[in-house]
C-alpha positions as CSV (number, residue, x, y, z in Angstrom):
1,M,-43.8,-27.0,-6.4
2,K,-40.1,-26.1,-5.7
3,L,-41.5,-22.7,-4.7
4,L,-43.9,-24.1,-1.9
5,R,-40.9,-26.4,-0.5
6,N,-38.9,-23.0,-0.4
7,L,-41.6,-21.0,1.4
8,I,-41.8,-24.1,3.6
9,I,-38.1,-24.3,4.9
10,G,-37.8,-20.0,4.0
11,A,-40.8,-20.6,7.0
12,L,-38.6,-22.3,9.5
13,F,-35.3,-19.7,9.5
14,I,-37.7,-16.7,9.3
15,T,-39.5,-18.1,12.7
16,L,-35.4,-17.8,14.3
17,C,-34.8,-14.6,13.2
18,S,-38.3,-13.3,14.6
19,F,-36.8,-14.1,18.0
20,M,-33.9,-11.6,17.1
21,A,-35.8,-9.3,15.0
22,K,-35.0,-5.7,16.3
23,D,-38.0,-2.9,16.7
24,G,-38.0,-0.8,14.0
25,Q,-37.6,3.0,13.5
26,G,-39.6,3.9,10.3
27,P,-42.0,6.1,9.6
28,A,-44.8,6.8,11.8
29,D,-47.3,5.8,9.8
30,A,-45.5,2.5,8.3
31,Y,-47.9,-0.9,8.2
32,K,-47.0,-2.9,11.3
33,Y,-47.8,-6.7,10.5
34,P,-50.0,-8.2,12.8
35,V,-48.5,-11.4,12.1
36,T,-44.8,-12.3,12.0
37,G,-42.4,-15.3,12.8
38,A,-43.6,-18.2,14.7
39,K,-47.7,-17.5,13.7
40,L,-46.5,-16.7,10.1
41,S,-45.0,-20.4,10.2
42,E,-48.0,-21.9,11.6
43,L,-50.2,-20.5,8.5
44,A,-47.8,-21.7,6.1
45,L,-48.8,-25.6,7.8
46,D,-52.4,-24.4,8.0
47,K,-54.4,-27.8,7.2
48,D,-57.1,-25.4,5.3
49,G,-54.0,-24.4,3.3
50,D,-51.6,-21.5,3.3
51,H,-52.8,-18.6,4.3
52,R,-49.6,-16.4,5.1
53,L,-49.9,-13.8,2.1
54,E,-53.9,-13.4,2.8
55,A,-53.3,-12.7,6.6
56,C,-50.2,-9.9,5.5
57,Q,-52.4,-7.5,3.1
58,V,-52.5,-4.2,4.3
59,P,-55.7,-2.9,4.6
60,A,-57.1,-0.5,2.1
61,D,-58.1,3.1,4.3
62,V,-54.8,2.1,5.8
63,L,-53.0,1.9,2.1
64,A,-54.3,5.0,0.9
65,K,-54.0,7.6,4.2
66,M,-50.4,6.2,3.8
67,S,-47.4,8.5,3.2
68,T,-44.5,7.7,0.4
69,A,-41.9,6.9,3.1
70,G,-44.2,4.6,5.5
71,I,-45.3,2.9,2.3
72,V,-41.4,1.7,1.2
73,E,-41.0,1.0,5.1
74,T,-44.0,-1.2,5.0
75,S,-42.8,-3.0,1.6
76,I,-39.2,-4.0,3.7
77,T,-41.0,-5.1,6.5
78,H,-43.5,-7.0,4.3
79,P,-43.1,-11.2,6.4
80,M,-42.8,-12.7,3.2
81,Y,-40.1,-10.6,1.3
82,D,-37.6,-12.5,4.4
83,Y,-38.3,-15.8,2.1
84,I,-36.5,-14.7,-1.0
85,D,-33.3,-15.6,0.0
86,F,-34.3,-19.1,-0.1
87,Q,-35.6,-19.3,-3.8
88,N,-33.1,-20.5,-7.1
89,N,-35.0,-17.2,-9.1
90,F,-35.2,-14.2,-6.3
91,Q,-36.9,-11.6,-9.2
92,L,-39.5,-14.9,-10.0
93,Y,-40.2,-14.4,-6.3
94,F,-40.7,-11.3,-5.8
95,D,-42.6,-11.0,-9.6
96,W,-45.1,-13.3,-7.5
97,L,-45.4,-11.3,-4.2
98,S,-45.4,-8.1,-5.4
99,G,-47.9,-9.3,-8.0
100,N,-50.3,-10.6,-4.5
101,A,-49.8,-8.7,-1.1
102,N,-51.4,-5.1,-2.4
103,V,-48.2,-2.9,-0.8
104,Y,-46.2,-3.7,-3.9
105,P,-49.1,-1.7,-6.5
106,E,-49.3,1.0,-3.9
107,L,-45.3,1.7,-3.6
108,Y,-45.1,1.6,-7.9
109,K,-48.2,4.2,-8.0
110,R,-45.9,6.7,-6.1
111,P,-43.8,9.3,-8.4
112,D,-41.3,10.0,-5.1
113,A,-40.8,6.4,-4.3
114,G,-37.8,6.0,-6.0
115,K,-36.1,9.2,-4.4
116,I,-37.0,7.9,-1.3
117,L,-35.6,4.7,-1.5
118,F,-32.1,6.1,-3.0
119,A,-32.4,8.7,0.5
120,R,-32.4,5.5,2.8
121,I,-29.9,3.6,0.5
122,K,-27.5,6.4,0.6
123,S,-27.2,7.2,3.9
124,T,-26.3,3.5,4.7
125,D,-23.4,2.6,6.4
126,L,-22.0,-0.9,5.1
127,G,-19.1,-0.4,8.2
128,D,-22.1,-0.5,10.6
129,I,-23.1,-3.9,10.6
130,S,-19.0,-4.5,12.2
131,K,-21.0,-2.4,15.6
132,Y,-23.1,-5.7,15.6
133,E,-21.9,-9.1,17.3
134,L,-22.2,-12.1,14.4
135,N,-25.9,-13.2,14.4
136,S,-26.7,-10.8,17.2
137,K,-30.7,-9.3,16.6
138,E,-28.7,-6.2,15.2
139,Y,-26.5,-7.9,12.7
140,F,-29.7,-9.7,11.0
141,D,-32.0,-6.6,11.2
142,F,-29.3,-4.5,9.3
143,Y,-28.6,-7.8,7.0
144,N,-32.6,-7.9,5.9
145,T,-33.3,-4.1,5.6
146,T,-30.4,-3.6,3.5
147,K,-30.3,-6.1,0.9
148,K,-34.4,-5.9,0.5
149,S,-33.6,-1.9,0.2
150,Y,-31.3,-2.5,-3.0
151,F,-33.2,-5.0,-4.4
152,L,-36.4,-3.2,-4.5
153,I,-35.1,-0.4,-5.5
154,A,-33.7,-2.3,-8.5
155,Q,-37.6,-3.2,-9.7
156,P,-37.9,-1.6,-12.9
157,Q,-41.1,0.3,-11.8
158,V,-39.0,2.0,-9.1
159,L,-35.9,2.8,-10.5
160,A,-38.4,4.3,-14.1
161,T,-39.0,6.7,-10.7
162,L,-35.3,8.3,-10.5
163,D,-34.0,11.4,-11.7
164,Y,-31.1,11.7,-13.6
165,Q,-29.2,12.5,-10.7
166,S,-30.5,10.1,-8.5
167,R,-29.5,7.5,-11.1
168,V,-26.5,9.1,-11.9
169,G,-26.5,9.2,-7.8
170,L,-27.6,5.4,-7.7
171,L,-24.4,4.3,-10.1
172,D,-21.9,5.8,-7.8
173,D,-23.5,4.1,-4.6
174,I,-23.4,0.4,-5.8
175,S,-19.9,1.5,-7.0
176,A,-18.6,2.1,-3.6
177,K,-20.1,0.0,-2.0
178,M,-18.8,-3.4,-4.7
179,E,-15.9,-2.1,-4.0
180,D,-16.4,-1.2,0.2
181,V,-18.1,-5.7,0.5
182,K,-14.7,-7.1,-1.8
183,G,-12.7,-5.4,0.5
184,K,-12.6,-4.1,4.1
185,Y,-15.6,-5.3,4.9
186,S,-15.7,-8.7,3.1
187,K,-15.2,-10.5,6.3
188,I,-17.9,-9.6,7.9
189,Y,-21.3,-10.8,5.5
190,F,-22.3,-14.7,6.0
191,G,-23.4,-15.8,2.8
192,A,-22.7,-15.3,-0.7
193,N,-26.2,-13.8,-0.8
194,F,-26.1,-10.2,0.2
195,I,-23.4,-9.4,-2.2
196,Y,-26.2,-10.3,-4.7
197,Y,-28.0,-7.4,-4.0
198,F,-25.9,-4.9,-4.0
199,P,-24.9,-4.5,-7.9
200,Y,-28.4,-5.5,-9.1
201,A,-30.3,-2.0,-9.6
202,S,-27.2,-1.0,-11.9
203,V,-27.8,-4.1,-14.4
204,K,-31.6,-3.7,-14.4
205,L,-31.2,0.5,-14.8
206,M,-28.6,-0.5,-17.7
207,E,-31.2,-2.4,-19.3
208,L,-34.0,-0.1,-18.8
209,E,-31.8,2.5,-20.9
210,N,-30.2,0.1,-23.2
211,Y,-27.1,1.0,-22.2
212,P,-24.6,-0.2,-25.1
213,P,-22.0,-1.9,-23.7
214,Y,-24.0,-4.1,-21.6
215,V,-26.5,-5.0,-24.1
216,K,-23.4,-6.1,-26.2
217,E,-21.8,-7.5,-22.9
218,A,-24.9,-9.4,-22.2
219,S,-25.5,-10.8,-25.9
220,T,-22.9,-13.2,-25.2
221,N,-22.3,-13.2,-21.7
222,S,-24.9,-16.1,-20.7
223,A,-23.8,-15.7,-16.8
224,L,-24.3,-11.5,-16.7
225,T,-27.5,-12.6,-19.1
226,N,-29.3,-14.6,-15.9
227,Y,-27.7,-12.3,-13.4
228,A,-29.8,-9.8,-14.8
229,K,-32.5,-12.0,-15.0
230,T,-32.8,-14.3,-11.2
231,G,-30.8,-11.4,-8.9
232,V,-28.8,-14.7,-8.6
233,M,-25.1,-14.5,-9.7
234,Q,-23.2,-18.2,-11.1
235,T,-20.0,-17.1,-11.0
236,K,-17.4,-14.9,-9.1
237,E,-16.8,-13.0,-12.7
238,V,-19.6,-11.8,-12.9
239,L,-19.9,-9.4,-9.4
240,D,-15.9,-8.1,-11.2
241,D,-18.0,-7.2,-14.6
242,V,-21.0,-6.1,-12.8
243,I,-18.5,-3.8,-10.8
244,R,-17.2,-2.7,-14.6
245,L,-19.7,-2.1,-16.0
246,T,-21.6,0.0,-13.6
247,K,-18.7,2.4,-13.1
248,N,-17.9,3.2,-17.0
249,F,-22.1,3.5,-17.4
250,S,-22.0,6.0,-14.3
251,N,-19.0,7.8,-15.9
252,S,-20.3,7.9,-19.7
253,K,-23.7,9.5,-17.7
254,K,-21.4,12.6,-16.4
255,Q,-20.2,13.3,-20.0
């Protein structure tokens, strides 16, 4: 019931954002979802039930022929991915979405998914958001695309496709951008949730590789453990803990 309530509440916000959305410039074969914004919200309140997920499925023949870059773009732009901000547990919601929306299993089957997603992330300059007027359509577009890219690459199925150098590069990218978020760009981000997404991939990678310092610290740091499970930070101190562990983890892989 709580998940359903959050989805309905989120639908109202997504409707508003849809009027401010910017046409993407992604891969030519990325799927253009026919139902977004206000229409998606209508489907949530249909008298016959919630038909949003059904309306957002990608035709099987289209999915099979799509490039990995197209699959990545289609995964990021899935209309129901936008509802993640309205959940008490980001990871639990995404597990539900990726288990029911057919684009994500296809993404997980692509061996180059992590490489392509990492290249996209690495080329993102967080400072670009300062070019846009607060709460403008460009601002929301940058916010949504960036946060969803970082959360998507944190999924174990995607991380597992990254080679050694890409994993090191991802850790360095996270470290540098988290310093930016805490420092010179801290005043231009709305909502604390934006900060949560960036270091999540680092924590999941430390879990995936059983990085000893992380395993030891997580055994006694309940806030850190909760972040690893949910993607939600309970305290500001967790952010500092993750940045410190990320830097140490990256350095250890370079030795």
